[in-house]
N, C-alpha and C positions, 0 to 999 in steps of 0.2 A: 290239766287240760293242755299244758305246754311245758317246755324246758327240756332241751337235750343236754345230756351229760357229756362234756367235752373231754374225751379220752383219746382222740385220734393221735395225739402226739406220742402216745405210748405204743403205736403200732410198729415200732422198730426197736432194735437194740435188744438188750439182755432180757427185757420183760416179755417179749413177744411170745415165747413158748408157754410161759405161765398163763398169760392172758388168753391165748388160744385154747388152752386146756380148760380154762374156767368159763369160756364163752358159750359152750354148748347149751342150748335151751330147747332141745327137741321135745323132751317130755313136757316142759312148761307150755310149749306151743300146742301140743296134743291136748292138754287140759284146757287151754284157752279156746281152742277150736271146738272141743266138746261142749263147752258152755254156750256156744253159738249154734247148736244143733237146731234143725228145723222145728217149728212150733208143732206140738202135738195137740190136735183137736180131739180131746178125750171126752167121752160121755160122763166121766167122773168129774163132777162140778168142782170139787176141791183141787184136783189135779189141773183142771183147766185154768182156774184162777192163779195157781202157782206158775203155770206156763206164761200167763200174761205178765206176772211180776218178773219172771226171768227175762222176758223180752224188754221190759222197762229198764232193768238193771244193765242192759247192754248200752245204755246211753252214756255220753261223756259226762264227766264231772270235774270240777276244779281239782287239779293235782290227782285226779282219779281217786278222790276220797270216798266216792260213793256215799254221799252225805244224805241218805234217805232211809226212811222206814216205811213199811207198807202194812196197813190194817185191812184185812180182807173180810168181807161179808158175802152174803149169798149172791147179790147182784151189784155190788159196789166195792170199790177199793179206794182207800184214802192214802195219799202219799204225803208224809210229813217230814220236816227236816230232822236230821240226826245232828243235834248241836254238839255232840261229843266229837264230831268230825269237822268242826269249823277250822278255818285257816285265818285266825284273827289278825295276822300281820298283813298278808297280801289281800285279805278280804274283810276288812274291819266292820263293814255294815252288812255283811252276809249277802251282798249282791250276787256274787258268783254261786253261792249256795242255792239261792232260789232260782237262778238260771238253770242250775243242774236239775232241780226238781221239774222244771218245765220240759227239759230234754227227755226225762224219764216218762212224763205224761204223754209226750208226742209219740214215743215208741209204743207205749201201751195202747194208744188210740188206734194206731195202724194195725197192731197185732189183733186187737179186738174186732176191728172191721173185717179182717181176713177170715174170722170164724163166725161172722154174722152177728156181731154186737156193736152197737153205736155207743161211743163214749161221750156222755154229757159231762163236761168239766166245769167246775166252779171253784173259785178261790174262797176259802174260809178264813177270814181275818182274825178270828179269835185265837188267843194264845200266841204261839210263835208263827201261826199261819200254816195252812195245809191246803192241799188240793183234793177235793172230793170228786170222784169219778163214778157216776151212775151208768150202768150198762143196760141198754135197751135192745131187744131183738130187732134185727134188720136183715136185709139181704147181704150175704157175704160178698166182699169185694177185695180181691188180692191185687194190690197196687205195686208198681215198681219200687215205691218207697218202702213198702213192707219187705220186699225181697232184699233191699239194701241194708236193713237193720243189722244183719249178721256179718256184713262185710265192711260197714262203715268204721273208719278209724281216723284219728287225728295224726296226720303224717308229717312229722317234724324233720323231713329230709329235703333234699334239693328237688325242684321241679324242672321241667324241660324249657321253661321260658317262652313257650310258644303261645300266641293268643288263642282264645277260644272263640267259637262262632257267636254271632248275634242271637241265633236260635237258643244256644246254650245259656247265654246271658239272660235272655228273657225267662227261661225256665227257672233259673236261680233267683231272679228278681221276684217272680211270682211265688216261689216256695218260701222266700224269706220275708214276705209281707203278710201282715194280718191286722186285725183290729187293734189299733194303738201301737203298732210296731211297723217300722219301715226299714228297708235295707238299702244302703247306698253302695253301688258298685263302682269302684275306681279302677280304670284301666289305662288312663293316660300316664305316661312315664314321669312327667314333671310332677303330677299330683302324688304319685306313688313315692317319689323322692322326698316330697314334703312329709308324708306319713313316716317315712324312714327316719327323718330328723327327730320326730317326736318319740319314736320307738327307741332310738339310741339314747336320747336324753333321759327317758324314763327308766330304761334298762340300767343306765349308768347310776341313777339314783338308787335303784333297788340293789344293785351289786355292792353299793357302799353301805348298805343297811345290814348289820350283822344279824339282827333279828329275822330279817327276810331270809338270809342264807340258812340260818339255823332251822327255820320252819320248813323251808324247801327240802333240806337234807333229811328231815324226819319222814318225808313222803317219797324219797327216792328208794327204789329197790335195785340195788347194784347188780344182783345176780338172779338167775332164773329160779334157783331154789328159794331165795327170799321172796320173790314175786309170787311163786306158787303157794308158799306158806301163808302169806298175808292175804293174797287175793285182791290186793289193791295197790295204790301208789303208782309212781312213775318208773316203769321198768326200763333200765338203760338200753336193753336190747331193742325196745320198740322205737328207739331213736337211732339205731344203727351202731351203737357203741358196744364194745365187748363187755360181757358179764364177768364180774369179779366178786370175791367175797366182800362183805360189808366193811370189814376193817380196812381192806386195801382200797376199796372204792372211796371211802371217806378220806383216807390219806391222799389219794390221787386227786380227788376233787379239790382239796386245799392247794395242791400244787399247780393244777392246770386249768381250773375253772376260774377264769378271770374276766374282767370287764372288756379288755381289748379283744380277746378271742371271741367272746360272746357277741360283741357289737359287730365284729367282722362277719361272723356267721349270719347274724340277722340281716346285715346289708346284702350279703350274697343271696340269701334265700328270698328276701323281699324282691330283689331285682330279677330272680329267675322264676317268679310267680306270674301267672297270667293276669292277676288282678287282686284287689283287696276289697273286702266287704266290711262295711261298718253298720252295725245294727243300732237303731235309735228308737227309744220308746217315748210316747207322748207324756207319760207321767213317771216320776221317780219314786215308785213304791213297789212293795213285794209282789202285788198282783201283776203289775206290768213286767217285773223282772221274770216272773215265771212265763209270761207270754213271750218275752224275748227268747227264753230257752226253747219254747215250742217252735218259734220261727227259725231260730238257728238250727235246730235239729232237722226240721224240714229241708232247710237249705243244704245241710250236710248229707242228708239221705238222697236228695236230688242230685247233688254233686257226685255221690257214690254211684248212683244209677247211670250217670253220664260218663263214668270212668275218670272222674276228677278227684283230686285229693284236696284236703284243707287242713289248716292248723291255725292256732291262735297267736295273736300278737297284742296281747291285752295290756302291756305295760303302760301305755298312755292313759288308759282308763283306770288303772290301779293306783297310780301315783296322784294323790289328790291335788298337789300343786301344779301338775301339768295338765290334768284332765280339762279344765276350763279353757286353757289356751288351745288345746287340740280341738275342742268343740268350736271355738271361735274360728279356727283355721278352716273348718268344714262348713262354716256358716250356719251352725246349729243354734245360735243364740243361747238361751238358757237351758236347752234340752241336753240331757246327759247322753253321751255316746256310751253304749252298753258293752259291745263286743267289737273287736277288730279281728278279722279272719283273712288270711291269704289263701288263694286257691289256684290250682293249675294241675297239670298232669305230671305224675311222678310215680316212683316205684311203690309196690306194696311193702310194708314193713311188718315185723313181728307184731302180733296182737297183744294188747294189754290184758291183764287178768281181771276177773270179777269174783266177788265173794258169792258163796252159794245162797240160794233163795232163802233157806232157813235162817241165815244170818241177818236178814233184813226184815223178816216178818215179826210183827208184834201182835 
């Protein structure tokens, strides 16, 4: 769900022709766009349910792991965690994994409503935990958030630094709030600088963790061909970096991906954002984590509908030793901050890939 591969230092010198030759991702983007084709409201029940699953899989997930499986029945769909796609270093308690499930549920609910089905969602705590979605007939309603599903992306680039209107802030606040979850919108520059301090501290700790770097690298897709082949992971092109073969990308990452450059990038991008959103849940359990995912996805879809971009700054909630200090700085007491997201206006970036529906059906 975050991390740009820093390769801009290679944009000059003898490597430029080779990198330019490797950076073409036209076919990969054609495939990515095809996966975001409009929803087909088919009389074929099986096809219709697969279309709902496809829209669910357009949701964001940690490291774009797409850590979910779908069990489809006649009028219901169960979304369960795919534990083989865990990220145990950055997400040891599976918090981000269950947030990702919630994002997928929110997409599915909007897609179902667009074709006249109301999604009744409940969390099933047995086993690893799953989300049961029962679909009931209702009046079809196509919302701006539904239209935003195929356009939403986590944009890890620079924004224009301009403030957004109070009207837009109210819409974001309403979208990001639900039962048991609230979103705090920070727009004051002094408060944003304080958030930056925690992001830099936590990022520095992660960059010093060889296990973190090793896990991150396994999910990076350095070139378009690799991204298309796997259908998942963090495609370097989606962050504006040139595409390169994996062997070269791995080598260059070791040379240029360092704490100083990353901290400088985060400082620049936090300062050119319109604001920062912090999602907080009332309880620290899987059911509430999925609700955080639903709230964040509504926020992201609403932002997309308004022409706004967003991306994650989750380091302070991922580093256990820093998270309580960050919570205290925000006056959260014992509540856990779940997600940190920057938002603002910025350019459209290349789309990330998704696995085909048949790969996630069980």
